[in-house]
N, C-alpha and C positions, 0 to 999 in steps of 0.2 A: 504493499500499500504505499503511496506516495501523498505527501500532504504540501499543497502550495498555497501559501497565503492564507491558512487555516481553512482551506478546503480540500477534503479527502477523495482520493481517486483510487478504486481497486485495480488491482493487475489482471484478477481474474473474476469469475462468476462466483466463485466460494467465497473470496473476498468480500465481494460486494454484497452476497446474501447474509454473511456474517455481521455486516455493519447495520444490517436493519434492526439488529437487536442490541447494539453496542450504545451503551450510555453516552459516549463521546459524540455520537451522531452517524448519520447516514453518509455514505459516500455520495459524492454528487454525479460521478460517473466513472469512467474506466480511464486506464492510461497504459499505453504499450512502450516499454523500454525499447529502443533501438541502439546501434552501437555507439551513435555519437548525438541522441537526441530522445527526448521523449514526446509521443503522441498523445495528446488530450481528447477524450471523447465523451459526449454526454452518455446518460444512462440507457440510450437506446444506441450506442455506439456510433454516433454521428460526430464525425471530427470536426473539432472547433478550435483548437489551439496546440502549439507546440513549443518545446523548450530545447534549446541547444547552447548556442554561444548568445542568443537572445531570447526573449520571451516574445511571440507573436501569434497571429492568428493563422488558421489552417482552415481548408474545406477540401473534401472529396470532389473532385472534377472527372465526372465519367467520360465526358467528350474528350479529355485531354488524356485518359488512361492513368491518372495518379493524384496525388495530393498538390493543391494550389496553396503555396507559402506566401504570407504578407506580413509587413512589419507592425500593423496595428497591434495593441494590447487588448484582448478581449475583455468585454465589460466585468465579469466574473471575477477577474483578477484587479479590477481597478480601472480598466480603461486608460485613457488618455491622461487620467489624473496621477496615474502611477510614475513616480519619478525614475529618473535612471538609476539611483542608488537603490530604491525599493525593489526595482526589478530585479537589479544584482544580488540582493538580498535573498529574494525567493529564487533565484537560481541556484544560490551557494546552499539553502536549505535542500534542495533536490541533490545536489552533488556529494552531499555528506551522507547518503543512504546507500543502501543496498538493494538489488533487484530480486525478485520472488526466487531465483536461483541461488542467492547468496554472493553474487558479483558484485564487487564495488563499482557504483555507476559514477564516472566523472566526465 
């Protein structure tokens, strides 16, 4: 499970279901850890954001056959009001953890 700006994201269905009964709160959606980035999805597995060297928006583009990345910060993470230092703090929170297989994410 990844927590970004106080919002939980599950790495699989089991974690998401387990969060429904967690007193700390339910997950907002899912995340997929890739080699150099993390893709964030809603609870319906619709891609909406990514984190790598920057935090930005993303969407699935069927006509292009892939994911469309852009530099705007999603509203759920603070939108345009999120400063560069706050954005870097969010990315530092993510990089301090491990993925579900125990690999250190950097």
